[in-house]
C-alpha positions in Angstrom: 99.3 -17.2 57.4 98.4 -13.9 59.0 94.7 -13.6 59.7 92.2 -11.2 61.2 90.3 -13.5 63.5 90.2 -17.1 64.7 86.4 -17.5 64.9 85.5 -18.3 61.3 88.4 -20.8 61.1 87.5 -22.5 64.3 83.9 -22.9 63.0 85.1 -24.6 59.8 87.5 -26.8 61.7 84.7 -28.0 64.1 82.5 -28.7 61.0 85.4 -30.9 59.7 85.2 -32.8 63.0 88.3 -31.3 64.7 88.6 -31.2 68.5 90.0 -27.8 69.4 92.4 -27.7 72.3 92.4 -25.4 75.2 94.6 -22.3 74.8 98.2 -22.8 76.0 100.8 -20.2 76.7 104.2 -20.7 75.0 107.2 -18.6 75.8 110.2 -19.2 73.6 113.8 -18.1 73.8 115.5 -18.3 70.4 119.2 -18.8 70.0 121.3 -18.4 66.9 124.9 -18.0 65.6 123.9 -16.3 62.3 121.5 -13.5 61.5 117.9 -14.7 61.5 116.6 -15.3 58.0 119.8 -17.0 56.7 119.2 -20.2 54.9 120.9 -23.4 56.1 121.1 -22.1 59.7 120.6 -23.9 62.9 118.2 -22.3 65.3 117.9 -23.5 68.9 114.9 -22.9 71.1 114.0 -23.3 74.7 110.2 -23.3 75.0 108.1 -23.1 78.2 104.7 -24.5 77.3 102.5 -24.4 80.4 104.7 -26.1 83.0 106.9 -28.1 80.6 110.2 -27.2 79.0 111.3 -28.3 75.6 114.6 -27.9 73.7 114.3 -27.7 69.9 116.8 -27.7 67.1 115.5 -26.5 63.7 117.7 -26.7 60.6 116.5 -24.9 57.5 116.3 -27.1 54.3 115.0 -24.7 51.6 113.7 -21.9 53.8 112.4 -21.1 57.3 109.2 -23.0 56.8 110.8 -26.2 55.4 113.1 -27.5 58.1 114.3 -30.5 60.0 113.0 -30.3 63.6 114.2 -32.3 66.6 112.7 -31.7 70.0 113.2 -33.2 73.5 111.8 -32.4 77.0 114.3 -30.9 79.4 114.2 -30.6 83.2 116.4 -27.6 83.7 116.1 -24.7 81.2 118.9 -22.7 83.0 121.5 -25.4 82.5 120.3 -25.9 78.9 120.7 -22.2 78.3 124.3 -22.4 79.7 125.1 -25.3 77.4 123.7 -23.5 74.3 125.8 -20.4 75.2 128.9 -22.6 75.7 128.4 -23.9 72.2 128.7 -20.4 70.9 125.0 -19.5 70.4 123.5 -16.3 71.7 120.0 -15.3 72.6 118.4 -13.6 69.6 114.8 -12.9 70.6 111.9 -14.0 72.7 108.6 -15.1 71.2 105.5 -15.2 73.4 102.2 -16.5 72.2 98.8 -18.1 73.0 98.2 -21.2 70.9 95.1 -23.3 70.2 95.6 -26.5 68.2 93.9 -29.4 66.5 94.6 -32.2 64.1 92.9 -32.9 60.8 94.0 -36.0 58.8 97.8 -35.8 59.0 98.0 -32.0 59.6 98.7 -30.2 62.8 96.9 -26.9 62.8 97.8 -24.1 65.2 96.0 -20.8 65.8 98.5 -18.4 67.3 98.0 -15.1 69.0 101.7 -13.8 68.9 102.6 -10.9 71.2 103.5 -7.8 69.1 102.6 -9.5 65.8 98.9 -10.6 65.8 96.9 -13.6 64.8 98.2 -16.5 62.6 97.2 -19.9 61.4 100.0 -22.4 61.0 99.6 -25.8 59.4 102.3 -28.5 59.6 102.7 -31.8 57.9 105.6 -34.0 58.6 106.5 -35.6 55.3 109.4 -37.0 53.2 107.7 -35.6 50.1 109.3 -32.6 48.3 108.6 -29.3 50.0 106.8 -27.8 47.0 104.1 -30.5 46.8 103.5 -30.3 50.5 103.3 -26.5 50.4 100.7 -26.8 47.6 98.7 -29.3 49.6 98.7 -27.1 52.7 97.8 -24.0 50.6 94.9 -25.8 49.0 93.7 -26.7 52.5 94.0 -23.2 53.8 91.9 -22.0 50.8 89.3 -24.6 51.6 88.9 -23.0 55.1 88.2 -19.6 53.4 91.6 -18.1 54.4 92.8 -15.2 52.3 96.2 -16.2 50.9 97.4 -12.6 50.7 98.3 -12.9 54.4 100.9 -15.6 53.5 104.0 -15.4 55.6 107.3 -17.0 54.6 109.2 -16.3 57.8 109.1 -17.6 61.3 107.7 -15.5 64.2 111.3 -15.1 65.4 112.4 -13.5 62.2 109.3 -11.2 61.9 109.8 -10.0 65.5 113.5 -9.4 65.0 112.8 -7.4 61.8 110.1 -5.4 63.6 112.5 -4.6 66.5 115.1 -3.5 63.9 112.6 -1.2 62.2 111.6 0.3 65.6 115.2 0.9 66.5 115.8 2.8 63.2 112.6 4.9 63.8 113.8 5.8 67.2 117.3 6.7 65.9 115.7 9.0 63.3 113.4 10.5 65.9 110.2 9.1 64.4 
């Protein structure tokens, strides 16, 4: 969900008893074989989060926000990048952000300041329930925090950045 500011949300989360984390820096390299935004795709990611590296596989189920996600720590991101490229994947885009997080019940809540995109609140719930009922539950929770649902985003940061870069390339091509 795109938002204007973190402050009112942080206040409400603290009122609910949430412990807000320190800000962390996350730098992601996203790899794909298909154009971003395609359903049923596999997206691979190498993430540097503070001084740790993680490798993640995401496979869309119904859309970008409903996916299977598997993650593992890695020691050598350069070797992992070589492996990914040998498997036929290519670097699509980099996503850099500052993230604050907390937990509430069985939700993981992230407040992200994404470079070149702005401020977002992201709520995850790992569940075997159908995607639509989980999405409704999370939407209801967002509304309870006073978040305007008109900022709802149905794409990942990688897709949004890729689309923004494409629009900028078209503008430059047309001299705008």
